[in-house]
C-alpha positions as CSV (number, residue, x, y, z in Angstrom):
1,M,40.1,-32.4,15.7
2,D,41.7,-31.7,12.3
3,S,39.6,-29.3,10.2
4,K,40.3,-31.5,7.2
5,K,38.3,-34.3,8.8
6,I,35.4,-31.9,9.4
7,E,35.5,-30.7,5.8
8,D,35.5,-34.3,4.5
9,F,32.5,-35.0,6.8
10,I,30.6,-32.0,5.3
11,L,31.3,-33.0,1.7
12,N,30.4,-36.7,2.3
13,N,27.1,-35.8,4.1
14,L,25.7,-32.8,2.1
15,S,23.0,-35.0,0.6
16,E,21.8,-36.1,4.0
17,V,20.6,-32.7,5.2
18,Q,17.8,-30.4,4.1
19,K,19.8,-27.4,3.2
20,P,23.5,-27.9,2.7
21,G,24.1,-24.2,2.3
22,R,23.6,-23.8,6.1
23,Y,26.8,-25.7,6.8
24,I,29.4,-25.1,4.1
25,G,30.6,-21.5,4.5
26,R,32.8,-20.0,1.8
27,E,30.3,-17.3,1.0
28,C,31.2,-14.2,-0.9
29,N,32.5,-11.7,1.7
30,S,33.1,-14.3,4.4
31,I,36.4,-13.5,6.1
32,E,39.1,-16.2,6.4
33,K,42.3,-15.3,8.2
34,D,45.5,-17.2,9.1
35,W,44.6,-19.2,12.2
36,N,48.1,-19.4,13.4
37,N,48.9,-15.7,13.3
38,S,46.0,-14.5,15.5
39,V,46.2,-13.7,19.2
40,L,42.5,-14.2,19.9
41,K,39.8,-16.3,18.2
42,V,36.1,-15.6,18.6
43,A,33.3,-17.8,17.5
44,L,30.2,-15.7,16.9
45,I,27.0,-17.6,17.5
46,Y,23.4,-17.0,16.6
47,P,21.4,-19.7,18.4
48,D,19.0,-20.5,15.6
49,I,19.3,-21.8,12.0
50,Y,21.6,-20.1,9.5
51,E,18.8,-18.4,7.5
52,I,17.6,-16.5,10.6
53,G,21.1,-15.8,12.1
54,M,22.5,-14.4,8.8
55,S,19.6,-11.9,8.7
56,N,20.6,-10.4,12.1
57,Q,22.1,-7.0,11.7
58,G,23.9,-7.2,15.0
59,L,25.7,-10.4,14.0
60,R,26.8,-8.9,10.7
61,L,28.1,-5.8,12.4
62,I,30.1,-7.5,15.2
63,Y,31.5,-10.0,12.6
64,E,33.0,-7.1,10.7
65,I,34.2,-5.1,13.7
66,I,36.1,-7.9,15.3
67,N,37.7,-9.0,12.0
68,S,38.8,-5.4,11.3
69,E,41.4,-6.0,14.1
70,P,44.4,-7.6,12.3
71,E,45.2,-10.0,15.1
72,F,41.7,-11.1,15.9
73,I,39.7,-13.8,14.2
74,C,35.9,-13.9,14.2
75,Q,34.1,-16.8,12.6
76,R,30.4,-17.8,12.6
77,S,28.4,-20.8,13.7
78,F,24.6,-21.4,14.0
79,A,22.3,-24.0,15.6
80,P,22.1,-27.0,13.3
81,W,18.7,-28.4,12.3
82,Y,17.7,-31.8,13.6
83,D,19.2,-33.7,10.7
84,M,22.6,-32.1,11.1
85,E,22.6,-32.4,14.8
86,S,21.9,-36.1,14.5
87,L,24.7,-36.5,11.9
88,L,27.2,-34.7,14.0
89,K,26.5,-36.9,17.0
90,S,26.4,-40.2,15.0
91,S,29.7,-39.3,13.2
92,N,31.4,-38.1,16.4
93,I,32.0,-34.7,14.8
94,P,32.0,-31.5,17.0
95,L,30.2,-28.3,16.0
96,Y,32.5,-26.1,14.0
97,S,32.9,-22.6,12.5
98,L,31.9,-22.0,8.9
99,E,35.1,-20.2,7.9
100,S,37.9,-22.6,9.1
101,K,35.9,-25.7,10.0
102,R,37.6,-25.6,13.4
103,P,35.8,-27.1,16.4
104,L,34.2,-24.4,18.6
105,S,36.1,-25.7,21.6
106,E,39.4,-24.4,19.9
107,F,38.3,-20.8,20.1
108,D,39.2,-18.4,23.0
109,V,35.7,-16.9,23.1
110,I,32.3,-18.2,22.2
111,A,30.0,-15.2,21.9
112,F,26.2,-15.7,21.6
113,T,23.7,-13.0,20.5
114,L,20.6,-13.4,22.7
115,Q,17.7,-12.1,20.7
116,H,14.8,-14.2,22.1
117,E,14.1,-16.1,25.3
118,L,12.8,-19.1,23.4
119,N,16.2,-19.7,21.8
120,Y,17.7,-20.7,25.1
121,T,17.6,-24.4,24.6
122,N,19.5,-24.0,21.3
123,I,22.4,-22.5,23.4
124,L,22.7,-25.7,25.2
125,T,22.6,-27.7,22.0
126,I,25.5,-25.7,20.7
127,L,27.6,-26.0,23.8
128,D,26.9,-29.7,23.9
129,L,27.8,-30.2,20.3
130,A,30.9,-28.2,20.9
131,R,31.8,-30.7,23.6
132,L,31.8,-28.1,26.3
133,D,30.2,-28.4,29.7
134,I,26.8,-26.8,29.8
135,F,27.2,-25.0,33.2
136,S,30.0,-22.4,33.4
137,K,31.1,-23.7,36.9
138,D,32.1,-27.0,35.2
139,R,34.4,-25.5,32.6
140,S,38.1,-25.2,33.2
141,D,40.9,-22.7,32.4
142,N,41.6,-24.1,28.9
143,H,37.9,-23.8,27.8
144,P,36.6,-20.8,25.8
145,L,34.9,-18.0,27.7
146,V,31.2,-18.0,26.9
147,I,29.8,-14.6,26.7
148,G,26.3,-13.2,25.7
149,G,24.9,-10.0,24.4
150,G,21.7,-8.7,22.8
151,P,18.2,-7.7,24.0
152,S,17.7,-10.7,26.3
153,T,20.5,-9.4,28.5
154,L,17.9,-7.0,30.0
155,N,17.3,-9.9,32.3
156,P,20.1,-12.5,31.8
157,E,19.3,-14.4,35.1
158,P,17.5,-17.4,33.6
159,V,20.6,-18.3,31.6
160,A,23.2,-17.0,34.1
161,D,24.5,-20.4,35.0
162,F,25.5,-21.2,31.4
163,F,27.5,-18.0,30.7
164,D,30.8,-16.6,32.0
165,L,30.0,-13.0,31.1
166,F,27.3,-10.8,29.7
167,L,27.8,-7.5,27.7
168,V,24.7,-5.4,28.3
169,G,23.7,-3.0,25.5
170,E,25.3,-1.9,22.3
171,A,28.7,-3.3,21.6
172,E,30.4,-1.3,18.8
173,D,32.5,0.8,21.0
174,V,33.2,-1.7,23.8
175,I,33.7,-5.1,22.2
176,I,37.3,-4.5,21.1
177,P,38.5,-3.2,24.5
178,L,36.8,-6.2,26.1
179,L,38.5,-8.6,23.7
180,D,41.8,-6.9,24.1
181,K,41.6,-7.5,27.9
182,I,40.7,-11.1,27.3
183,S,43.6,-11.5,24.9
184,K,46.1,-10.0,27.4
185,G,44.7,-12.3,30.1
186,R,45.2,-15.3,28.0
187,K,48.7,-14.2,27.0
188,N,49.6,-13.8,30.7
189,S,48.2,-17.3,31.5
190,L,45.5,-16.0,33.9
191,S,43.3,-18.6,35.4
192,R,39.6,-18.5,34.5
193,E,38.7,-16.9,37.8
194,E,41.6,-14.3,37.5
195,L,40.5,-13.5,34.0
196,L,36.9,-12.9,35.0
197,L,38.0,-10.8,37.9
198,S,40.1,-8.6,35.6
199,L,37.0,-8.0,33.4
200,K,34.7,-7.1,36.3
201,D,35.0,-3.4,35.8
202,Q,34.8,-3.3,32.0
203,R,32.0,-1.1,30.9
204,S,28.6,-2.8,30.9
205,T,29.8,-6.3,31.8
206,Y,28.0,-8.6,34.2
207,I,29.8,-11.7,35.5
208,P,27.3,-13.9,37.4
209,S,29.9,-16.1,39.1
210,L,31.4,-13.2,41.0
211,Y,28.3,-12.6,43.1
212,K,26.6,-14.5,45.8
213,I,22.9,-15.1,45.5
214,E,20.1,-14.5,48.0
215,L,16.4,-15.2,48.3
216,T,14.1,-12.1,48.4
217,E,10.8,-11.6,50.1
218,E,9.2,-12.0,46.7
219,N,10.7,-15.5,46.5
220,F,13.3,-14.5,43.9
221,V,16.9,-15.8,43.7
222,I,18.9,-12.7,42.9
223,P,22.6,-11.7,42.8
224,T,23.9,-9.5,45.6
225,I,25.4,-6.7,43.5
226,N,26.4,-3.5,45.2
227,R,26.8,-1.5,42.0
228,K,24.6,-1.1,38.9
229,V,25.5,-2.7,35.6
230,K,24.9,0.2,33.2
231,K,23.6,-0.6,29.7
232,N,25.9,0.7,27.1
233,Y,24.8,2.8,24.2
234,V,26.6,4.7,21.4
235,K,25.9,8.4,21.7
236,D,26.5,9.3,18.0
237,L,25.6,6.6,15.4
238,D,27.7,8.4,12.8
239,S,30.8,7.9,14.9
240,V,30.7,4.1,14.6
241,T,30.8,1.7,11.7
242,H,27.9,-0.1,10.0
243,S,28.0,-3.5,8.3
244,L,29.1,-2.8,4.8
245,S,30.2,-6.1,3.4
246,P,28.2,-9.0,5.0
247,P,28.6,-12.5,3.7
248,V,26.2,-13.2,0.9
249,S,24.5,-16.5,1.4
250,Y,24.1,-19.3,-1.1
251,I,20.6,-19.9,0.2
252,R,17.7,-17.4,0.8
253,T,17.8,-15.9,4.2
254,I,14.8,-14.5,6.1
255,H,15.8,-11.0,5.2
256,D,17.7,-11.5,1.9
257,R,18.5,-7.8,1.4
258,I,20.6,-4.8,2.5
259,N,19.5,-3.6,5.8
260,V,20.5,0.0,6.5
261,E,19.9,1.0,10.1
262,I,18.7,4.7,9.8
263,M,18.0,5.2,13.6
264,R,17.9,3.5,16.9
265,G,15.5,3.8,19.7
266,C,12.0,5.3,19.4
267,P,10.7,8.7,20.5
268,N,7.4,7.2,21.6
269,F,6.6,6.0,25.1
270,C,4.5,2.8,24.8
271,R,4.2,1.3,28.2
272,F,4.5,-2.3,27.0
273,C,7.6,-1.9,24.8
274,Q,11.0,-3.3,25.9
275,A,12.6,-2.7,22.5
276,R,12.7,1.1,23.0
277,V,14.4,0.4,26.3
278,Y,17.2,-1.7,24.9
279,Y,17.7,0.3,21.7
280,G,17.2,3.7,23.3
281,P,17.7,6.6,23.6
282,P,16.5,7.7,20.1
283,R,19.4,8.6,17.7
284,E,19.5,9.1,14.0
285,R,22.1,8.5,11.4
286,G,22.9,11.4,9.0
287,I,21.4,11.2,5.5
288,E,24.8,11.4,3.8
289,N,26.1,8.6,6.0
290,I,23.1,6.4,5.2
291,I,23.5,7.0,1.5
292,S,27.2,6.1,1.7
293,I,26.4,2.9,3.7
294,A,23.7,1.9,1.1
295,N,26.0,2.5,-1.8
296,D,29.0,0.6,-0.3
297,S,26.7,-2.3,0.7
298,Y,25.2,-2.5,-2.8
299,K,28.6,-2.6,-4.4
300,N,29.8,-5.3,-1.9
301,T,26.7,-7.5,-2.1
302,G,24.6,-6.8,-5.2
303,Y,21.3,-7.1,-3.4
304,E,18.4,-5.6,-5.2
305,E,16.5,-4.4,-2.1
306,I,17.5,-1.8,0.5
307,C,15.5,-1.8,3.7
308,L,15.6,1.3,5.8
309,S,15.4,-0.4,9.2
310,S,14.7,0.8,12.7
311,L,12.1,0.4,15.3
312,S,10.0,3.1,13.7
313,S,11.4,4.2,10.3
314,G,8.4,6.4,9.5
315,V,9.4,8.9,12.3
316,Y,13.0,9.5,10.9
317,S,13.1,13.3,10.7
318,G,14.3,13.4,7.1
319,I,12.6,10.3,5.7
320,E,11.2,12.0,2.6
321,K,14.5,13.6,1.7
322,L,16.3,10.3,2.4
323,I,14.0,8.3,0.1
324,D,14.4,10.9,-2.6
325,S,18.2,10.8,-2.4
326,L,18.3,7.0,-2.4
327,R,15.9,6.7,-5.3
328,S,18.1,9.2,-7.3
329,K,21.2,7.3,-6.3
330,F,19.9,3.9,-7.4
331,E,17.5,4.8,-10.2
332,D,19.5,3.0,-12.8
333,Q,20.4,-0.1,-10.8
334,N,16.9,-1.6,-10.5
335,V,17.2,-1.4,-6.7
336,F,14.0,-1.0,-4.7
337,L,13.5,0.5,-1.3
338,S,11.4,-1.1,1.6
339,L,10.4,-0.1,5.0
340,P,9.8,-2.4,8.1
341,S,6.9,-2.0,10.5
342,L,5.8,1.6,10.4
343,W,4.5,4.1,12.9
344,V,1.2,5.6,11.6
345,S,1.7,9.4,11.1
346,E,0.2,12.2,8.9
347,S,3.5,12.4,7.0
348,L,3.6,8.8,6.1
349,T,1.3,8.9,3.1
350,S,3.6,11.4,1.3
351,S,6.6,9.2,2.2
352,L,4.9,6.2,0.7
353,S,4.2,8.1,-2.5
354,K,8.0,8.0,-3.0
355,F,7.7,4.2,-3.5
356,I,5.2,4.3,-6.4
357,D,7.9,3.3,-9.0
358,T,9.2,0.4,-6.8
359,K,8.0,-3.0,-6.0
360,R,4.9,-3.0,-3.8
361,P,4.8,-5.8,-1.3
362,S,2.9,-5.6,2.0
363,L,2.9,-2.8,4.6
364,T,3.1,-3.6,8.3
365,F,1.7,-1.5,11.2
366,A,1.2,-2.3,14.8
367,P,-1.9,-0.5,16.2
368,E,-2.0,-2.9,19.1
369,V,-5.3,-1.5,20.3
370,S,-8.3,0.5,18.9
371,S,-10.3,2.0,21.7
372,L,-9.3,5.4,23.1
373,R,-9.4,4.0,26.6
374,M,-6.8,1.3,25.8
375,K,-4.7,3.8,23.9
376,N,-4.5,5.9,27.0
377,I,-3.6,2.8,29.1
378,V,-0.8,1.4,26.9
379,G,0.4,4.9,25.8
380,K,0.3,4.2,22.1
381,H,-2.0,6.4,20.1
382,V,-2.5,5.2,16.5
383,D,-5.0,7.4,14.6
384,E,-7.4,5.1,12.8
385,N,-8.4,7.9,10.4
386,I,-4.8,8.3,9.2
387,L,-4.4,4.5,9.0
388,T,-7.5,4.3,6.9
389,E,-6.1,7.0,4.6
390,I,-2.8,5.1,4.3
391,T,-4.7,1.9,3.5
392,S,-6.7,3.5,0.8
393,F,-3.6,5.2,-0.6
394,A,-1.6,1.9,-0.6
395,F,-4.3,-0.3,-2.2
396,D,-5.0,2.4,-4.9
397,R,-1.3,2.3,-5.8
398,G,-0.7,-1.4,-6.0
399,W,0.3,-2.6,-2.6
400,K,-0.7,-6.2,-2.2
401,S,-1.7,-6.4,1.5
402,I,-1.4,-4.8,4.9
403,K,-0.5,-6.6,8.1
404,L,-1.7,-5.3,11.4
405,Y,-0.4,-6.4,14.8
406,Y,-2.7,-6.4,17.9
407,M,-2.3,-7.6,21.4
408,L,-4.6,-9.6,23.7
409,G,-4.5,-9.9,27.5
410,L,-3.3,-6.3,27.9
411,P,-3.9,-4.6,31.2
412,G,-7.5,-3.5,31.4
413,L,-8.5,-4.9,28.0
414,K,-12.2,-5.7,27.7
415,I,-14.5,-7.2,25.0
416,D,-15.9,-3.7,24.5
417,D,-12.4,-2.5,23.5
418,L,-12.1,-5.4,21.0
419,K,-15.5,-4.4,19.5
420,E,-13.8,-1.2,18.3
421,T,-11.1,-3.2,16.7
422,V,-13.7,-5.3,14.8
423,I,-15.5,-2.2,13.7
424,F,-12.3,-0.6,12.4
425,I,-11.2,-3.8,10.5
426,K,-14.7,-4.0,8.8
427,E,-14.5,-0.4,7.8
428,L,-11.1,-1.0,6.1
429,L,-12.7,-3.8,4.1
430,K,-15.4,-1.4,2.8
431,L,-12.9,0.9,1.2
432,K,-13.3,1.3,-2.5
433,T,-9.8,1.0,-3.9
434,K,-8.3,-0.1,-7.2
435,R,-6.9,-3.2,-5.6
436,S,-9.1,-5.2,-3.3
437,V,-8.2,-4.6,0.4
438,N,-6.6,-7.7,1.9
439,L,-5.6,-7.8,5.5
440,K,-3.3,-10.0,7.6
441,L,-4.1,-9.7,11.3
442,S,-1.8,-11.0,14.0
443,F,-2.9,-11.3,17.6
444,A,-0.4,-12.1,20.4
445,T,-0.8,-12.4,24.1
446,F,0.8,-9.5,25.9
447,I,4.0,-10.2,27.8
448,P,4.8,-7.8,30.7
449,K,8.5,-7.3,30.2
450,P,11.3,-6.1,32.5
451,H,12.2,-2.4,32.6
452,T,8.8,-1.3,31.3
453,P,5.9,0.3,33.3
454,F,4.0,-2.9,32.9
455,Q,6.7,-5.1,34.5
456,W,4.5,-5.1,37.7
457,Y,1.4,-6.4,35.8
458,H,0.4,-10.1,35.7
459,F,0.3,-12.3,32.6
460,A,-3.3,-12.8,31.5
461,S,-5.1,-16.0,32.3
462,R,-5.8,-18.6,29.6
463,E,-9.6,-18.2,30.2
464,E,-9.3,-14.4,29.6
465,V,-7.3,-14.8,26.4
466,L,-9.4,-17.6,24.9
467,K,-12.5,-15.5,25.5
468,Q,-10.9,-12.6,23.6
469,I,-9.7,-14.9,20.8
470,G,-13.2,-16.4,20.5
471,F,-14.7,-12.9,20.1
472,I,-12.3,-12.0,17.3
473,R,-12.9,-15.2,15.5
474,D,-16.6,-15.0,15.7
475,N,-16.7,-11.4,14.4
476,L,-14.0,-11.3,11.8
477,R,-14.9,-14.1,9.4
478,N,-14.0,-12.9,5.9
479,R,-12.1,-14.4,3.0
480,R,-10.1,-11.2,2.7
481,I,-8.8,-11.5,6.2
482,K,-6.1,-13.9,7.4
483,I,-5.8,-14.1,11.1
484,D,-3.0,-15.6,13.1
485,F,-3.3,-16.1,16.9
486,R,0.0,-16.8,18.7
487,D,-0.2,-19.9,20.8
488,Y,-1.0,-19.0,24.5
489,D,1.5,-21.4,26.0
490,Y,4.2,-20.1,23.7
491,S,3.7,-16.6,25.1
492,L,3.4,-17.9,28.7
493,I,6.8,-19.7,28.5
494,E,8.3,-16.6,27.0
495,A,6.9,-14.5,29.8
496,I,8.4,-16.8,32.5
497,F,11.8,-16.6,31.0
498,S,11.7,-12.8,30.4
499,R,10.7,-12.3,34.0
500,G,12.5,-15.1,35.7
501,D,15.4,-15.7,38.0
502,R,18.5,-17.9,38.2
503,R,16.5,-21.0,39.2
504,L,15.2,-21.3,35.7
505,S,18.6,-22.4,34.3
506,A,17.9,-25.8,35.8
507,V,14.5,-25.8,34.1
508,I,16.0,-25.0,30.7
509,Y,18.5,-27.8,31.2
510,E,15.8,-30.3,32.1
511,A,13.6,-29.4,29.1
512,W,16.6,-29.5,26.8
513,K,17.6,-33.0,28.0
514,N,14.2,-34.2,27.1
515,G,14.2,-32.8,23.6
516,A,13.3,-29.1,23.7
517,R,14.8,-27.5,20.6
518,F,13.9,-24.4,18.4
519,D,11.2,-23.3,20.9
520,S,10.9,-19.9,19.1
521,W,9.4,-21.8,16.2
522,E,5.8,-22.3,17.1
523,G,5.7,-25.5,15.0
524,E,8.5,-27.0,17.1
525,F,7.5,-25.6,20.4
526,N,6.3,-28.4,22.9
527,S,4.7,-26.9,26.0
528,D,4.5,-30.3,27.7
529,L,8.3,-30.5,27.8
530,W,8.3,-27.2,29.7
531,Y,5.5,-27.9,32.1
532,N,7.1,-31.2,33.0
533,A,10.5,-29.5,33.6
534,F,8.9,-26.9,35.9
535,N,7.2,-29.7,37.8
536,K,10.3,-31.8,38.1
537,K,12.3,-28.8,39.4
538,G,9.6,-27.7,41.8
539,I,9.1,-24.3,40.2
540,D,5.9,-22.5,40.9
541,I,5.3,-20.6,37.6
542,E,2.6,-18.4,39.1
543,N,5.5,-16.7,41.0
544,Y,6.5,-15.2,37.6
545,L,3.1,-14.9,36.0
546,K,0.9,-13.5,38.7
547,P,3.2,-11.9,41.2
548,C,2.2,-9.6,44.1
549,W,4.9,-7.1,43.4
550,G,4.9,-3.5,44.6
551,E,6.8,-0.4,44.0
552,F,9.7,-1.4,46.3
553,S,9.8,-5.1,45.4
554,V,13.2,-6.4,44.5
555,L,13.1,-7.8,41.0
556,P,15.7,-10.1,39.4
557,W,16.8,-7.4,36.9
558,D,17.0,-4.4,39.3
559,Y,20.8,-4.4,39.2
560,L,20.7,-3.3,35.6
561,D,20.7,0.4,34.9
562,V,19.0,0.8,31.5
563,G,18.8,4.6,31.7
564,I,15.3,4.8,33.1
565,D,14.6,5.4,36.7
566,K,12.5,2.7,38.4
567,K,10.5,5.4,40.1
568,D,9.5,6.8,36.8
569,L,8.4,3.4,35.6
570,W,6.2,3.0,38.7
571,A,4.7,6.4,38.2
572,S,3.8,5.5,34.6
573,F,2.3,2.2,35.8
574,E,0.2,3.9,38.4
575,N,-1.0,6.5,35.8
576,A,-2.2,3.6,33.6
577,R,-3.6,1.6,36.4
578,V,-6.2,4.2,37.4
579,K,-7.7,3.7,33.8
580,F,-8.1,-0.1,34.0
């Protein structure tokens, strides 16, 4: 379809959608190249709305890396909201890229970033609106290759039937060699099957269609792979680029700021945490490099906030020196610094003191548990005395609120453990500080994730979690506390798709056909659609939620080498289990 027709459609229908800025493109720093002079065209997709996708650091980075190649084109597209989806269908307009307004079907590669399991139905919406077959087996030689990357590739099996290829791990140093090979294959008129075969031995690639599947004793459908797919990671962060000039949106995004990644991975060994697996091992960027990135990003965007991002920014080895250097660099530009969720440490109070002259929004911590017994079980030891000192320090110096994340349904968690959480929260409220202590508490049901010691543990029952929620509600009623409980069914469905096998592709398709969209939004999530889909496809969800797995059970994700030996995970699980 002519891109002029799509542009006319956009201009004529801007008043019909909630936020036109999601669909028009042409932002400052967006990259538009000559379509006819490129050898490979990549559509980079975040399967959620524009405001969320444009806040994703990985998407910004890959966008700039691919476009740095003179003969490659990389353009963006996102999941349209309901109003735009309806307009596209009623007007017979395909989903398009923001930069050139070309239909996605005209690209050589459609690359999805897979950040969350409950975005899976949006992938099908995007493929459908692009007028592509949903299942990879139905697409032909002249269709784009559909590839996926991101954290959810630590178990890609539930969406394996929709994708041609997965790239597992960090992409900075492998994405261009992969695209080069695809470009050469296209130039040599390789068939789809020949092209995929040529990519089989590319580093950290997994191509589902190249492997037969079998049924295990644990009733899993798994691929028969005789080699491990090794997760890629960049050994030296200073050796690779960082996003320096991201498109500056016309509308406010979720993280409307400069995000400077100061480190990857985490030096801690929490037994529940999959993020440290995907982003590990721990690596830091050098201070001079960080300052250079922040300076260039500021010049290219004009944002007034710089967030020092990582899984645990407070443990960056030179955090105080870094903050001092950045404050000195930007003291005349009215730029303020912020930190994401922090690890509680003795050095953090002195680090926070560096922020006295900046804006003071909320601080976020994730204690997860309070009792010493549970700390030993989950492997996360947050010192409540230090957290109390930090809370007192922050509210004395103008911080507005503190948000604390906790988990319910953890292995071995009892009401007696929650009593200690209640006691701690009440003690925080008693603090005598210049600004009244206000707390935001978030409780989510624990999800046992692949490649963690708790992957062998079951998902907590509804009865167990509701009992724990009831205790918290009954004992923490206070106008200075806001409590959010994540919907149990929401976590249950996420658990199934994080631990599932290839049979779940049919379930995703069934739920999508019946209207499932934006499932990662709790307000849009409809559990009935999912339970009906499981029933229709004859899937016993208990197989994924309460399995009888042992040390030598074959799990759907075992073919992935994430850099941690399965024997070590089992030993850690056993060490925790004796404390339940």
